[in-house]
C-alpha positions, 0 to 999 in steps of 0.5 A: 508486516512491512511495506513491499516498496518502502519497507516501513512497518504497516499499521494494523487495526485491532482485528489485525487488518492492515491499514493499506492494501494488497496489490498482486498479493504484496502488502503496501502502506497507505502512502505507497498506495497513493503514489501508485494510484497517482502513477496509474491515473497519469498513465491512463489519462 
């Protein structure tokens, strides 16, 4: 599985769960998730 934003391969656990998150049904890696969360915090504060 690849990240929607940066197209890097997303690592998975031994139970095939992604190390990252789904946002609106699309997979994002952990690094892109941090960037998105920082943008949201700036907008809401």
